[in-house]
Each structure stands twice: as structure tokens, then as C-alpha cells.
C-alpha positions in Angstrom: 109.2 76.1 101.4 107.7 78.9 99.4 104.0 79.5 100.0 103.5 79.9 96.2 105.5 76.9 95.1 108.1 77.7 92.5 109.1 81.4 93.0 110.3 81.6 89.4 106.7 81.6 88.3 106.0 84.8 90.2 106.3 88.4 89.1 108.9 90.7 90.6 106.2 92.4 92.7 104.8 89.1 94.0 108.3 87.9 95.0 109.0 91.2 96.8 105.7 91.4 98.7 105.7 87.7 99.7 109.2 88.1 101.0 108.1 91.2 102.9 105.2 89.4 104.5 107.5 86.5 105.4 110.0 88.8 107.1 107.3 90.5 109.1 105.7 87.2 109.9 108.9 85.5 111.1 110.3 88.4 113.0 107.2 90.2 114.3 103.9 88.4 114.0 104.8 84.8 115.0 106.6 85.8 118.3 103.5 87.8 119.4 100.8 85.3 118.3 100.6 83.2 121.4 100.1 86.2 123.7 97.4 87.7 121.5 95.7 84.3 121.3 95.8 83.7 125.0 94.5 87.2 125.9 92.1 87.4 122.9 93.7 90.8 122.4 93.8 92.6 119.0 97.3 92.7 117.4 97.6 96.5 117.2 101.4 96.0 117.1 101.1 93.9 113.9 98.9 96.5 112.3 101.6 99.2 113.1 104.0 97.0 111.2 101.6 96.5 108.3 101.1 100.2 108.2 104.8 101.0 108.3 105.4 98.5 105.5 102.7 100.1 103.3 100.8 96.8 103.2 97.5 98.5 104.2 97.4 99.9 100.7 98.4 96.6 98.9 95.3 96.6 96.6 94.7 100.3 96.3 95.4 101.3 92.7 98.7 102.9 92.0 96.8 106.0 90.6 95.6 106.5 94.2 99.0 106.0 95.8 98.7 102.3 96.6 100.7 99.2 95.5 98.2 98.2 92.8 98.4 94.5 93.6 96.0 92.2 91.8 93.9 89.3 93.3 96.6 86.6 92.8 99.3 88.8 94.4 97.1 89.6 97.4 96.0 86.1 98.2 99.6 84.8 98.2 100.7 87.6 100.5 97.7 86.9 102.8 98.6 83.2 102.9 102.2 84.0 103.9 100.9 86.2 106.7 98.5 83.4 107.8 101.5 81.1 108.0 102.8 83.1 110.9 99.6 84.5 112.5 96.2 83.3 111.3 94.2 85.9 113.2 96.2 88.8 111.8 95.8 87.5 108.3 92.1 87.0 108.7 91.4 90.5 110.1 93.8 92.0 107.5 91.7 90.4 104.8 88.6 92.4 106.1 90.6 95.6 105.6 92.0 94.7 102.2 88.7 93.5 100.8 87.3 97.0 101.4 89.9 98.4 99.0 89.7 95.5 96.6 85.9 95.7 96.2 86.1 99.5 95.7 89.2 99.1 93.5 89.9 96.7 90.7 86.6 94.7 91.2 84.5 97.9 90.9 86.6 98.9 87.8 85.5 95.7 86.1 81.8 96.3 86.6 79.2 98.1 84.5 78.4 101.6 85.6 76.9 104.7 84.0 79.3 107.6 83.5 77.6 109.4 86.4 78.1 106.4 88.7 81.7 106.0 87.6 82.5 109.6 88.3 80.7 109.5 91.7 82.5 106.3 92.6 85.9 107.7 91.6 85.2 110.8 93.8 84.1 108.7 96.8 86.8 106.1 96.7 89.5 108.7 96.4 88.5 110.0 99.8 88.6 106.5 101.4 91.8 105.5 99.7 93.4 108.7 101.0 92.4 107.8 104.5 94.4 104.6 104.1 97.4 105.8 102.1 97.9 109.2 103.7 96.5 108.6 107.2 97.1 104.9 107.7 93.5 104.2 108.6 92.0 100.7 108.8 88.7 99.7 107.3 86.8 96.5 108.3 84.0 94.5 106.7 81.4 93.3 109.2 79.3 90.8 107.2 77.4 88.3 109.4 74.0 89.1 111.0 73.0 85.6 112.4 70.6 85.0 109.5 70.5 84.0 105.9 71.7 87.3 104.5 75.4 86.6 104.8 74.9 83.4 102.9 73.4 85.3 100.0 69.9 83.9 100.5 68.1 86.9 101.9 68.5 90.7 102.0 70.7 92.2 104.7 68.8 92.9 107.9 70.8 96.0 108.5 68.8 98.8 106.8 69.8 102.2 105.4 67.2 104.8 104.3 67.9 107.9 102.4 67.9 111.0 104.6 69.1 114.6 104.8 70.7 115.7 108.0 71.9 119.3 108.5 71.4 120.0 104.8 73.6 117.1 103.8 72.2 114.1 101.9 73.1 110.6 102.9 71.7 107.6 104.7 70.6 106.7 108.2 71.7 103.1 109.1 70.2 100.8 111.7 71.3 97.2 112.4 73.6 94.7 114.1 76.6 92.8 112.8 78.0 89.8 114.7 81.4 88.2 114.4 82.6 91.7 113.4 86.4 91.3 113.0 88.3 94.5 113.8 85.4 95.6 116.0 86.8 98.3 118.2 90.0 98.4 116.2 89.0 99.8 112.8 88.6 103.4 111.9 85.7 102.7 109.5 83.3 99.8 109.3 82.5 98.8 105.7 78.9 97.9 106.4 76.8 95.8 104.0 73.1 96.8 104.3 69.9 97.0 102.4 68.6 100.3 101.0 65.1 100.6 102.5 63.0 101.9 99.7 59.4 103.2 100.2 56.9 100.5 99.4 59.4 97.7 99.3 59.1 96.1 102.7 62.5 94.6 103.7 64.0 95.3 100.3 65.8 92.8 98.2 69.4 91.6 97.7 69.6 93.8 94.6 69.2 96.8 96.9 72.3 96.1 98.9 74.5 99.0 99.9 78.2 99.1 100.9 78.8 102.0 103.2 81.9 103.1 105.2 80.7 104.0 108.7 83.2 105.9 110.8 83.9 104.1 114.1 83.4 107.4 116.0 80.0 108.3 114.4 77.1 108.9 116.8 75.1 105.7 117.3 78.0 103.2 116.7 78.9 100.9 119.5 80.8 97.6 120.0 79.3 95.3 122.6 79.8 91.8 124.1 82.8 89.6 124.7 85.0 87.6 122.4 86.0 84.2 123.9 86.1 81.9 120.9 87.7 78.6 120.2 90.0 80.0 117.6 90.9 83.2 115.8 90.8 84.8 119.2 93.0 87.8 118.2 90.5 88.9 115.6 88.4 90.2 118.6 85.2 89.8 116.5 82.7 91.4 118.8 79.2 92.6 118.0 78.7 95.9 116.1 75.5 97.9 116.8 74.3 100.7 114.6 71.5 102.9 115.9 70.3 105.8 113.7 73.8 106.4 112.4 74.0 109.0 109.7 76.6 108.9 106.9 76.8 111.1 103.9 76.7 110.0 100.2 80.5 109.9 100.1 80.3 106.9 102.5 79.4 104.7 99.5 82.3 102.3 98.9 80.3 101.2 95.8 77.4 102.9 94.0 73.9 101.8 94.8 73.2 98.3 93.3 76.9 97.6 92.5 77.4 95.1 95.4 74.8 92.8 93.9 76.5 93.0 90.5 79.9 92.3 91.9 78.6 89.3 93.9 77.1 87.8 90.7 79.9 88.7 88.3 83.1 88.5 90.4 82.5 85.5 92.8 86.2 85.3 93.7 85.6 88.3 95.9 84.2 85.8 98.5 87.3 83.5 98.3 89.7 85.8 100.1 89.1 84.1 103.5 90.7 80.9 102.3 94.3 82.2 101.9 94.5 82.5 105.7 93.8 78.8 106.0 96.3 78.0 103.2 98.9 79.7 105.4 97.8 77.7 108.5 98.0 74.4 106.5 101.5 75.3 105.5 102.4 76.2 109.1 101.1 72.9 110.4 103.3 71.1 107.9 106.3 73.3 108.7 106.0 72.7 112.4 105.8 68.9 112.0 109.0 68.8 109.9 110.8 71.0 112.3 109.6 69.0 115.3 110.6 65.6 113.8 114.0 67.1 112.9 114.4 68.4 116.4 114.6 72.0 115.2 111.9 73.6 117.2 113.4 76.4 119.4 113.3 75.6 123.1 112.7 71.8 122.6 115.2 69.1 123.5 117.4 68.0 120.5 115.7 64.6 120.1 115.2 63.6 116.5 112.1 61.5 115.6 112.5 61.5 111.8 114.0 58.0 111.6 110.7 56.2 112.4 108.8 54.8 109.3 105.4 55.8 110.8 106.6 59.4 111.1 107.9 59.4 107.5 104.7 58.0 106.1 102.7 60.6 108.1 104.8 63.4 106.8 104.5 62.1 103.2 100.7 62.1 103.6 100.8 65.6 104.9 103.0 66.8 102.0 100.6 65.2 99.5 97.6 66.9 101.1 99.5 70.2 101.3 100.5 70.1 97.6 96.9 69.2 96.5 95.6 72.1 98.5 98.3 74.5 97.2 97.6 73.5 93.5 93.9 74.4 93.8 94.8 77.5 95.8 97.1 78.8 93.1 94.9 77.8 90.2 92.0 79.6 91.9 94.2 82.7 92.3 95.0 82.8 88.6 91.4 82.2 87.6 90.0 85.3 89.3 88.3 87.6 86.8 84.9 89.2 86.0 82.3 86.8 84.5 84.1 83.5 85.0 82.7 80.5 83.0 80.8 77.7 84.8 83.9 75.4 85.1 85.8 78.2 86.8 83.0 78.8 89.3 82.8 75.1 90.1 86.6 75.0 90.6 86.3 78.1 92.9 83.8 76.3 95.2 85.9 73.2 95.2 89.1 75.1 96.0 87.5 77.1 98.8 86.1 73.9 100.4 89.3 72.0 100.0 91.5 74.7 101.5 89.2 75.1 104.6 88.8 71.4 105.2 92.4 70.4 104.5 93.8 73.1 106.8 91.9 71.4 109.7 92.8 67.9 108.5 96.5 68.8 108.2 96.6 70.4 111.7 94.9 67.3 113.1 97.4 65.0 111.4 100.2 67.2 112.6 99.1 66.8 116.3 98.8 63.0 115.8 102.2 62.7 114.2 104.1 64.9 116.7 102.4 63.5 119.7 101.3 64.8 123.1 103.9 67.5 123.5 102.5 69.3 120.4 99.3 70.0 122.3 101.1 72.3 124.8 100.2 76.0 124.6 103.9 76.8 124.7 104.1 75.5 121.1 102.2 76.9 118.1 100.5 73.7 116.8 97.8 73.8 119.5 96.8 77.3 118.3 97.0 76.3 114.6 94.7 73.4 115.3 92.1 75.6 116.9 92.4 78.3 114.3 92.2 75.8 111.4 88.8 74.5 112.6 87.2 78.0 112.2 87.6 78.2 108.4 84.8 75.9 107.3 82.4 77.8 109.5 82.9 81.2 107.9 80.2 82.9 105.8 79.4 83.6 103.1 80.8 80.2 102.0 80.8 77.7 104.8 81.8 74.1 103.9 78.1 73.2 103.7 77.2 76.1 101.5 80.1 75.3 99.1 78.8 71.7 98.8 75.3 73.0 98.3 76.3 75.4 95.5 78.7 73.0 93.9 76.2 70.1 93.8 73.3 72.2 92.5 75.3 74.1 89.9 77.0 71.0 88.6 73.6 69.5 87.9 71.6 72.5 86.8 72.3 75.1 84.1 71.2 78.7 84.8 67.4 79.0 84.9 66.8 75.2 84.9 64.3 73.8 87.4 62.4 70.5 87.8 58.7 70.1 87.8 57.3 69.6 91.2 56.4 66.0 92.0 53.0 65.7 93.6 
């Protein structure tokens, strides 16, 4: 089954890249997934394959040597990778988002001519690191507080400084659940510009800086022994008096706030991983009931009405999820209208929750043997449960935003009741 439904609706580039992701997934990523999960080891081998295939530059503009893929193309490719190894798809997203935000999202935003020229210069350096040198960028986001949910400024602070005659920023802070920690060449750190007289800063003062992994003051600490997504190895990133030059800006000052307000789909790139996991849970169930799982006895279970009904239920949930996923992919644009925003929250919530529901139903349908670690469904079940917990849009935050914005227009508020 094609991850994007009818392949005839796709562009030639989309068909080509999804097919490439499927080939890598089947032949390389899926056979390695169990070991990386068991060891909580980072899939460096998968990244070598992504690098060799050119997929590290999927969303880098063609003018900078990349593939120039748009939002819809990327999320379908990411879902296909997630179908074979969720942890690889999830950490890959952190890398691609760095290029997407600095690429076509930044291109859609308002900048002064000076900002545009500065941004073009800076991003050309970072895009060259990826295209020419195969480097990996990450995107540590969470800090354990309200910042990652968009309800407070980032606690990681950057203040303007000059070191050795070079202007830039000194960064201090901590990022938790930092996917690619210890594996990335650069950390795309979201932080707050600490301005004199503005204690703690504001969300409008957010900065997006590429911090070299080898910079003085950067360290990765702690263990990673999580329920699921174990191969993301999302350890804690510490930044202590880390100096970066002005060229570290992946967006000009103030542009992150503008992008978050005007291009909300930028936060929906986690869900394709879970769309892929939902598809994988269905795939496994069909193969298991048809006795087509490698290494399993050739005992068919498809003739039982209870199994047929369960698979029908799974297929309906899967198609409902896929329909929202694909519509959401097509909707992505700067300044979406209110209905599009509401659909975005609903799609993100549905994908995350239905992935877990489909994995759970798959285990119930296939029975006890499906819980063995020698089979992939047990890992899919654990990985699927992580989606609705991920900031900035957890399941609860999606419901909160959706309920509030359905009932209130921008700027509306109720009088306080005494």
C-alpha cells in the first residue's frame, strides 16, 4: 500500500523520493531497527545511507545544491521512513526542519533587504555544510518548562558579545530530550536574546542559532533509557558560555517568532513519523494474518470473522488518518486561514492518537506472539505511544488550542466574572 494513497496524484519528484525512502527503509533501516532499539544506540549507519542518497538535503533549495522539496513532499517521504524505522524518521525530522525553516519558510516571511541579504549569506554557509560535507543539524527544543509549548520565552539565553574581535552571541542553557545529541555536527538551538533592561526577554526575542557540536562549552550528559524512540538517543544538551558568531543565525533576529505565528505547519513535521508507524502496524497485522511474516510458521489466521472485522476497523482508522495527513500536507502555506489552522490541530492530534490506537489494536488482533521482541509490532507499539507527548503540540495542547480558537476570534476575550 502506498503511504500517500493513489500515486497517480503525486508529482514525479514525490514518486521518486518516496520510492527511494521505501527502498532504504525495506533493505536497510527495518533490518537494523530492532538492534538500535534494544541498545538505545543511534543509527549512524542509517544516516550514512541518507547521506549517500542525498536525502540530508531534501529541503535545501535547488539554488543551494539541494533537492528543493516542498512541505508536502517532505512529510510523505518522512512518513515512508517512519514506516520502517520510527526513530530514524523522528531524528531525521530534526535535521530537515533546520533546512526547512532556513529555506522555504524563511523565504515566505517578511524581511528588510538587509535582513534578507544577511540571511542568504548565513544560510549558504550552513547549506554548504550539508550539501558538500554531509553534516547533520539537529533541533533541540524542549527545556522542561512552558517555552517549548509556546507559552513562555526560552530559558536558554543568548547575549550579544564580541570575542577575539568577532561579533556574535554567548549562549547559556539546557535542552532536554535533545534528539541527535552526540550525533549531530551542529545543534540548531532556540533561545532568547537577552537584551539589556528586559529581564528574561520575550517570545518575540527568540533566536535560532547553529551551535557547533565541538564548540567550547557544549556537552551532552545523562542517559537515554526511554519507553520508545530509543534510537533517537535524546540525551540532555548543556551550553555553558558558548560563543557563536553572527553567521550562526539560521534565521535573522525576530524571524522565529514571525514564522511560528505565520507558518504553523512548521510544528506539524513530527506527525509524519507516526503516520508511518500507523501504516506499519496495519502492514504487520495483514502480513501476520496471511502468514507472510518472515520466520513465522505458515499458519493463516485470516479466515476468522473476528480477525476480518478487526482488520476492517484498522483500515478505516488508517484511511481516516491518512486523509487528514494528506490534506494537512497540501494545506501548508504562510498565513493560513482559521479553518486551515483548526484542521492542522485536528490532523496533528488525530495522527498521534490514531497511531497508538492502531498499534494497540494490532497487538490485540494478532495475539500474544506479536508482543515478542523478535517481531516489530512490540517496538511499534512503544514508539507509537510517544507521539502525543511531544512538544510543542502534545495531544493536550492540540485540544487546548483547537477548543479555544474554535470559540474565540483573534483578540476576543470574556469579561471576568466576579
